[in-house]
N, C-alpha and C positions, 0 to 999 in steps of 0.2 A: 264769538261761535266757539261751540263745546263741543267734544265728541263723551260720552260715554258707552260703555261697554261692562260686563260684571264677567269678575273671576270667581268662579267655585273652591274653594279649600278642601285638604283633605277632609275637613268633616261637612257632610254633607247639607248639615242644617244651617252653614255658615256661610255667607257670600260678602266678596268687597268689593265695591263699586270702582272704578279708576275712571278720574274725570279730567281730559286734557282740554283745558280751556285755554285757548289760539288767543285771547284780547290778554289775560292775564300773560302768559309767556313770550308775545309779539306785542309787546305794547308801543304803540303807534307814539309816544311823550319820548319814549327814552332816546339813549344816545349812544349806539352800540360802543364800545370800550373794546381795545385791545388787553386789554387785563385776562389773564387767564389763571388759573391754580390747580391745585391738587390738593385729594386728601391722605395725610399722613396719619401716625399712629398720635391720636390724642392731637390731633390740630391738622393746619390747614397751612400750603406752601401757597403764596402769591406771586405773581410775576407781571410787572409793570415795565414801562416804556426803559427804564433806566435801571431799575434795582429788583433783587428779588427776596423777599421776603418767609422765613418761614415762622411760623405761630405754634408754639407746642405749650396746654396743660399738665404740667407737672404733675404728681401724687400729691405733693403738699397743696396743689387748687393751684400755683403761682402760676403766671402767663409767660414765658420767657422767649423774645421773641431773636432773630439770627438773620441777619440783615447785610447785603452786599450787593456789589453794581455788576448789573450782566454783562456777559462777555463772553468770548469763544463764538460758534458758529454765529449764535444770533447776533453777532456784529459784522456780518460777514457781508459782502456787496453779493452774492449768490441770493440772498432771499429777497431781493427786488424783481429776479427772475422766476416766471410763472412757471408751475410744476415742478422746477428746480426746489424754488425752495418748501414745497410741501415735505420733499425729503428730507430738506436738512430741518426742518420744523420738526419733523417726527425724532430723529436718532435724538436733535439735542432736548428734545423734551422728556423722551427717556431716559439720558443721562441724568439730567435735570430730576427727574423723577427720583431714581435712585439714591441721590444723594440727599433727598431732599428727606425720603423714608428713612435712610442710613442714620441721618440726624437726628431723626424722631425717635427711632427706637435705642437711640444710645442713653435717652431717661430712664429708661424701664426695664433697663437692662441688670444684671445683680451687682452688687459694687465690687465683687471680689468672686470672679469666675475659675473654677477649680478646673473648666476644662481647658485640657490644652492645645494651640493651633493644629491646624491640618497642618501636612505637609505641603500643600500647595502654598497657601498663606504662607507657610513660614519661609517656603522659596522666594514668593514674590519678597515679602519683606527683605529680605538676607538677598536678593540680588537688586532690587530699583529702591532699596532707600527710601527718601522721602517723597517718591514718588509712587511708592505699594500701594495706599489709599487709591490714588487716581486709577492705578492698572486694574487694581481689583474692580472699581467702581464700573472702566468700562467691559472688563469681563462679565460682571452681571449683567449689563446690557447684552451686551452679546449675546448671552445663554436664553435668556429670557427672550429676545428676537429669535434665536434660531430654535428654542422651543415653541414660538409662537406660529413659525414658518411649518416646522414640521407638526406639528394637533392640526391647524386649520387650512392649510394650504395643500401639503405632500398627503398626507393622508387622506383628506376625501379624494384629490385625484384619481389615488393608487387604490383605493376601496370601487371607485365607482370602476373600475375597469373587468369585477366579477358581472356587472350588469350588461359590458358591450355583445353578450350574445344574446340577451332580450330586448335590448334598447337598439336599434339600428341608425336612428338619427343622430350626428353628430351635436345638433342643436339640442336635443333632449337631452342626450348623455348631459351637456357642461349644464344644462339648467338644472339636472337632478342634483350634480355634485354643486352647483352654489347654494341650493336647496340646504342640501346634506351638510353644507358648511356654515350655514345660518344656523340651523336647528343644534349642533355640535356647541356653535361659540354659545347658546342662549343657555342650552343645559350646563355647561363650562360654570356661568354665572351662576345658574341658580342654585349649582352643586357648593362654591365658596360662600355665598352670600348667606349660605345657613351657621356659615364658623359666626361666634358671640363675635369676634374681633374683627371681623371685615363688617360686617353692621354696625359697629362705630366708625369704622372709616367711611361707610357710605352713610350714614349720619351727619360726619364732615365735608362728607360732598355736597349735599344738598345743603348746610350752612353756609357751603363755598357760594352756590350758586344763588340763592336768595340774597347773597352781600352784594355779590355782581348786581345783580337787578335791584339793588337800592339803590347803587352806586347809579346804577343806567337812569333811574328814575328821576335824579336828582335831588335824592331825599338827604338827607342828615344821615351820617353812618352809625345808628341806633339798633339795638335790639329789637325797639315796637316797631321800628318802619322795616328793619329787615325781616320782621316773622312773617307779614301777611306775604310775601311774596312766595311763587311757587319752588318745590325742587327744583322742576326740570329748566333748561337752558338749552336754545337752537345751537350755542356753537360749543357744546359740551364735547371732549374727546371720547365720551359713548357714541352719540349720533357720528360721529367722525367713522366709527370704526365699523357702523353701520353702512356708513356710504362706502367704504372700501368693501366692504361683503357684495354689496350690489354693486359696483363699479367692475371689480374684479370677474362676477359673470357677465356682464356685459361684454369685456374687453377680453377673456377666456374662449367667448363662444366663438369669437370672431378668427381665431385659430384654429377651426376646425377640432377632430379626436385624432389626433397621434398618436403614435404607440409612447408607452407608459412613461421611458426616460426621458422623450422631448417633449413631454406634455410636462412633468417637471421642471424641466430645463427651462421652459415655456415661463411656465408659473413664475419662478424663480427670476429669471431678465424682467418679467413686465414688472413686478411689484412696486419696483420706486415708481415708474406710471403710475402704478394706481394709487398710490399714497400721494404723487403728484396732484393727479386729478380729483383725488377726493377733498385733497386739502385746498384746492380752487372751489369748489363746489360748497364747503360751506364756509369757505370765507366772504361767497357772493351771498349766501344765504343768511347770513350774520347782518350782513346791510340792507335788505330786502323784506319788504312788507307786502309782498304780492303772496296773492292767494295759492299761486303755486311754490311758492316756497314754501308754506306751509303745508301743504300737502304733501311734498316729499322731503320734510323735515319728520314727517309725523311715526316714521316706523322708530327714528331714533330716539326721539322722546317718548316712544313707548317704551323703549328697552332702557330708556333712562329709570323707568319705573323700579327696575330690578337693580339699578347701579347706586339711587337715593334714596335716603329716607328722612322721616321730618326729623330735624335736630331740636336738640332744646336750648334754652336762650345763654346757658353755658356755653357752646356749643359755638351759638353764633357768636358771643361775646371772642372768642378764638378768632373767628374768621375777618371778624371786623377789625380786629388788633391789625392782621396781617394785610387787610387791605389799607388801612393808616399809611402802612408803615413802606407803601410804594406808587400813595399817588406822587406827583408832583405839583409844581405852580404854576406850569403851562397847561392851563386847560384843555388844550388841543393834540398834546402831545399822545394820548393815549386814544383818541379815538381810531376805530377801526377803520382802515382805508382800504 
């Protein structure tokens, strides 16, 4: 089954058909794997059951791979508890994502930087010594998380306060807030997707998905095999974020429409619950082949059309190299549980 619709570009004489072929995305013969990844600067990070590998193509076209063992929160016993494991997975993936991006960026910085370090960075290095790198990474994660909460959670609910005199229904106010949040998120991603460097990252994102599709189909990991698969994947982090938007809309609607301060506080307190529920949904959807799952996955897959691009063969080579470095001899170790 496939769904097709038309997107009209700025040039009124051109149009682009987007085809979501569910039969290619939800393959009946696939073995859903827990292996996931992330696009980085000119590379791909893959995370397997035991190892993490970051493959980056340097400016001289050499592919370098950094491999390390999975550790930290991912090994915690809390990852077995439903809902709670979703919160842990979100934080852990953000930390790993920042580390991976920082590592890949090092290959493209100038060899000799004439810029002086900022006062905060210098203070952290002088205060924490060898731990300064980790402190800066966690600070980056905190900053990114705070920015996301401020932009996509707090600002929509504050903005909707101006509509309270025109909309009397608490349920309708929450609905409008949720729609505004989704449109804000779409606008943000659309805006950054115009940047040249981000387009390259989105191509590597597509390469990551194609490689995972290839592996789940039990085909040899080659460029020729990976090339045939779609850039969309049902267990993508983009789909997770779409579930977060929808779950937050439903959950926030249950608490009515109190004063602005209570609304902001309630949304902050409920965000871990929203993340946990969204994680459980995408985890379940990743294992199911039902028609219902295909339909609830549709918005997330549609949104992936913004965050993925068709990769070239050289980008597929990098993603495949990252994947090969996280595979284990135990064929059951990476199955999606």
